[in-house]
Backbone bond lengths (Angstrom), bond angles and torsions (degrees), N, CA, C in turn:
res aa  C-N    CA-C-N  psi(-1)  N-CA   C-N-CA  omega(-1)  CA-C   N-CA-C  phi
1 M - - - 1.442 - - 1.544 108.46 -
2 L 1.306 115.74 129.73 1.460 122.68 -179.76 1.527 109.58 -93.22
3 L 1.325 117.41 124.36 1.461 121.35 -179.86 1.523 110.92 -133.08
4 L 1.318 114.70 149.61 1.462 122.48 171.49 1.509 107.65 -88.01
5 I 1.345 116.13 123.60 1.489 122.38 -178.68 1.508 108.95 -109.78
6 T 1.338 115.60 115.22 1.470 120.47 -178.41 1.520 112.24 -114.01
7 S 1.339 117.50 -8.63 1.447 121.74 176.04 1.505 107.21 -146.19
8 K 1.337 116.52 170.97 1.457 120.57 -174.03 1.533 110.82 -50.94
9 A 1.326 117.06 125.72 1.455 122.62 -176.68 1.536 112.25 -73.85
10 T 1.313 115.67 140.79 1.455 120.02 175.23 1.530 109.45 -78.50
11 E 1.316 115.62 166.04 1.463 121.35 176.88 1.519 109.51 -57.79
12 E 1.312 118.35 -41.92 1.479 122.65 178.75 1.522 111.04 -61.53
13 T 1.305 117.70 -44.53 1.460 121.86 179.15 1.506 109.91 -61.28
14 I 1.326 117.73 -45.41 1.458 122.03 -179.58 1.557 109.61 -61.16
15 K 1.314 117.41 -41.14 1.457 119.55 177.12 1.554 111.59 -61.87
16 K 1.325 116.07 -39.57 1.467 119.29 179.13 1.499 112.92 -63.10
17 V 1.356 116.84 -46.24 1.456 119.66 -175.52 1.538 111.61 -75.06
18 A 1.331 116.40 -16.22 1.479 121.45 177.54 1.531 111.46 -86.81
19 E 1.273 120.26 -7.99 1.490 123.66 -176.26 1.518 112.24 -62.83
20 D 1.309 117.33 -39.98 1.494 120.41 -171.97 1.536 111.81 -64.65
21 L 1.306 117.00 -35.32 1.475 120.42 -178.13 1.511 113.54 -121.96
22 E 1.307 116.42 25.05 1.465 124.08 172.44 1.533 114.39 49.05
23 G 1.323 116.03 61.81 1.454 119.90 174.63 1.534 114.97 102.13
24 Y 1.327 115.61 -4.06 1.456 120.45 175.43 1.530 106.14 -117.07
25 I 1.328 116.44 133.93 1.438 121.37 -179.00 1.520 110.17 -113.69
26 K 1.325 115.53 119.89 1.467 118.12 170.87 1.523 106.19 -84.32
27 F 1.321 115.17 141.57 1.445 120.24 179.16 1.529 111.52 -140.34
28 V 1.311 115.88 157.31 1.444 123.36 170.91 1.494 104.94 -130.23
29 V 1.339 115.15 122.12 1.446 120.35 -175.27 1.536 109.95 -108.10
30 D 1.335 115.16 139.75 1.455 121.98 175.45 1.510 104.56 -100.07
31 V 1.332 116.12 105.75 1.472 120.70 -175.40 1.510 113.50 -72.65
32 E 1.300 119.57 -15.57 1.462 123.13 175.60 1.505 112.06 -84.66
33 R 1.333 117.90 -47.69 1.452 122.53 -176.09 1.540 112.74 -88.23
34 E 1.329 116.22 -9.41 1.487 121.84 179.43 1.521 112.96 59.35
35 I 1.318 115.60 44.46 1.474 123.28 175.62 1.511 107.01 -131.73
36 L 1.307 115.26 171.10 1.471 118.91 175.62 1.527 112.05 -152.76
37 A 1.310 114.61 160.46 1.443 123.15 170.84 1.517 106.04 -105.51
38 A 1.323 117.32 132.99 1.447 121.05 -177.89 1.517 111.57 -130.81
39 G 1.308 116.45 143.72 1.453 121.56 -179.45 1.512 112.83 103.42
40 G 1.295 116.09 -170.58 1.483 120.07 -177.12 1.512 110.25 80.91
41 K 1.304 114.16 177.03 1.472 121.02 -179.59 1.505 113.67 -106.41
42 R 1.309 117.77 -16.07 1.470 122.62 -177.95 1.532 109.03 -134.75
43 H 1.350 115.71 143.15 1.443 120.62 -179.49 1.533 112.55 -62.45
44 F 1.329 116.72 -33.40 1.455 117.66 -175.60 1.538 111.13 -63.60
45 E 1.327 117.94 -22.89 1.465 120.42 176.03 1.530 112.00 -65.41
46 G 1.302 116.41 -44.17 1.442 120.72 177.17 1.513 111.42 -70.45
47 E 1.312 116.52 -36.84 1.450 120.78 178.29 1.534 109.26 -61.91
48 E 1.311 117.31 -43.38 1.475 122.63 179.34 1.537 110.66 -63.69
49 L 1.317 117.37 -41.96 1.456 120.49 -179.61 1.559 110.17 -63.76
50 L 1.301 116.09 -42.69 1.457 118.67 -179.95 1.522 112.15 -69.53
51 L 1.319 119.09 -38.68 1.468 121.66 176.70 1.508 109.68 -61.37
52 K 1.317 118.13 -43.27 1.473 121.97 178.56 1.539 111.28 -64.63
53 N 1.321 116.97 -23.49 1.438 123.11 -178.93 1.533 113.24 -93.68
54 G 1.349 116.41 7.47 1.451 119.81 175.53 1.513 118.28 103.48
55 S 1.317 116.74 2.80 1.478 119.22 179.41 1.516 109.34 -77.05
56 K 1.349 115.09 157.88 1.476 122.28 176.64 1.516 108.40 -103.79
57 Q 1.313 115.49 140.55 1.457 122.53 -175.71 1.512 112.72 -52.13
58 E 1.344 118.11 -43.52 1.463 120.19 -175.20 1.518 112.87 -64.99
59 N 1.335 118.11 -12.47 1.485 120.80 -178.44 1.537 112.17 -100.33
60 L 1.322 117.87 0.78 1.476 121.39 -174.58 1.503 111.17 -101.32
61 W 1.328 114.39 130.03 1.469 122.18 179.38 1.508 110.56 -137.39
62 G 1.336 116.47 139.07 1.452 120.98 -174.93 1.532 113.65 -103.76
63 G 1.298 113.91 157.32 1.448 120.12 176.50 1.532 110.50 -174.29
64 G 1.346 115.52 -160.80 1.445 120.46 -179.14 1.494 112.25 -154.24
65 L 1.325 114.49 158.38 1.469 122.41 177.50 1.497 109.66 -127.58
66 D 1.326 116.76 122.51 1.427 122.76 175.84 1.519 107.32 -89.31
67 L 1.310 116.61 115.66 1.493 119.96 -175.03 1.514 113.05 -70.42
68 E 1.317 117.56 -26.55 1.463 120.33 -179.85 1.525 111.75 -73.24
69 T 1.317 116.70 -46.54 1.463 120.97 -176.94 1.557 111.76 -94.21
70 R 1.343 115.89 -16.01 1.465 124.44 -175.72 1.536 111.94 66.25
71 E 1.328 117.01 18.76 1.469 120.66 179.31 1.509 109.77 -83.52
72 I 1.340 114.19 140.76 1.445 122.80 177.48 1.528 107.65 -108.00
73 D 1.298 116.11 134.06 1.476 120.68 173.94 1.531 109.45 -123.79
74 F 1.283 114.93 161.14 1.471 120.31 179.19 1.508 109.37 -128.01
75 D 1.318 114.76 52.20 1.486 121.63 -179.31 1.539 107.35 -107.14
76 S 1.327 114.87 108.35 1.452 120.61 179.41 1.533 111.15 -156.30
77 I 1.306 114.25 143.46 1.454 120.38 -179.76 1.559 109.86 -64.79
78 I 1.344 117.32 -27.19 1.472 118.50 179.67 1.513 111.74 -69.07
79 N 1.345 117.95 -14.62 1.445 121.38 179.36 1.528 111.71 -81.68
80 L 1.319 119.19 -11.77 1.473 123.61 177.94 1.534 109.19 -67.60
81 R 1.334 116.13 105.19 1.479 120.39 -178.32 1.531 109.99 -143.78
82 P 1.328 117.88 73.18 1.434 121.41 -177.77 1.541 112.03 -55.88
83 R 1.316 119.64 -37.57 1.470 122.61 -179.42 1.512 111.51 -68.74
84 E 1.303 118.34 -19.31 1.453 123.00 178.45 1.534 112.07 -107.73
85 D 1.354 115.15 25.09 1.476 122.09 178.88 1.518 113.97 59.75
86 N 1.358 115.48 34.74 1.451 119.00 174.84 1.565 107.39 -133.31
87 P 1.343 117.71 76.57 1.461 120.17 -176.39 1.523 114.79 -82.96
88 S 1.304 115.85 26.10 1.474 121.65 -173.45 1.526 109.57 -132.94
89 R 1.319 114.25 160.73 1.493 119.52 173.30 1.529 110.19 -75.78
90 E 1.312 117.61 -13.84 1.465 123.31 176.30 1.529 109.07 -93.37
91 I 1.329 117.13 156.62 1.468 119.60 174.75 1.507 106.33 -82.57
92 I 1.330 115.29 118.30 1.473 121.79 -176.81 1.523 111.95 -84.20
93 N 1.315 118.12 -42.11 1.461 122.02 -177.34 1.505 110.10 -63.52
94 P 1.324 118.56 117.27 1.492 121.02 -175.13 1.542 112.73 -63.90
95 Q 1.345 118.36 -32.88 1.450 119.53 179.38 1.544 110.86 -69.04
96 I 1.301 117.57 -43.54 1.450 121.74 179.05 1.528 110.17 -65.23
97 R 1.299 116.04 -43.92 1.460 120.50 179.18 1.520 111.81 -60.42
98 K 1.327 115.14 -45.44 1.478 121.00 179.47 1.542 111.52 -62.31
99 R 1.323 115.48 -42.71 1.448 121.09 -179.63 1.520 110.24 -65.43
100 A 1.336 117.53 -45.07 1.453 122.40 178.95 1.536 109.62 -60.77
101 E 1.305 117.21 -43.80 1.475 121.59 -179.75 1.523 110.75 -62.87
102 E 1.331 118.86 -42.77 1.440 121.94 179.19 1.520 111.10 -60.97
103 I 1.299 117.18 -42.12 1.476 121.59 -178.52 1.541 110.05 -67.85
104 V 1.341 117.27 -42.08 1.447 120.56 179.14 1.533 109.94 -64.66
105 K 1.303 117.27 -43.95 1.463 120.59 -179.31 1.542 111.51 -63.36
106 F 1.292 116.58 -37.83 1.469 121.14 179.45 1.538 111.28 -70.05
107 L 1.328 116.39 -45.67 1.476 120.08 -175.21 1.503 115.71 -82.26
108 L 1.333 117.80 -30.28 1.485 120.27 -174.76 1.493 116.44 -114.60
109 K 1.291 120.02 -5.18 1.491 119.62 -177.95 1.510 111.67 -110.06
């Protein structure tokens, strides 16, 4: 289930967004608005939800959270942005990566 998360997620919400991938949550975080879309099977679904909700493309970054290990990754095709100095599926800019991680930890952990 894909949901827009604007405040700290409840345990029930986390279970819902983890259903699609059985314990792994794909997310797209808006580092400017400090919100995220969680759930679904593809990052572009969360990206689309956030864009429809007023987010700007340059502020959206994808990743995932493994609920068993509690590890956060930032591996997503939506992160490929050679024109924005991010030629990788990972978030290269340390400030953006740190900000994204802080938001994910606050909203989903």
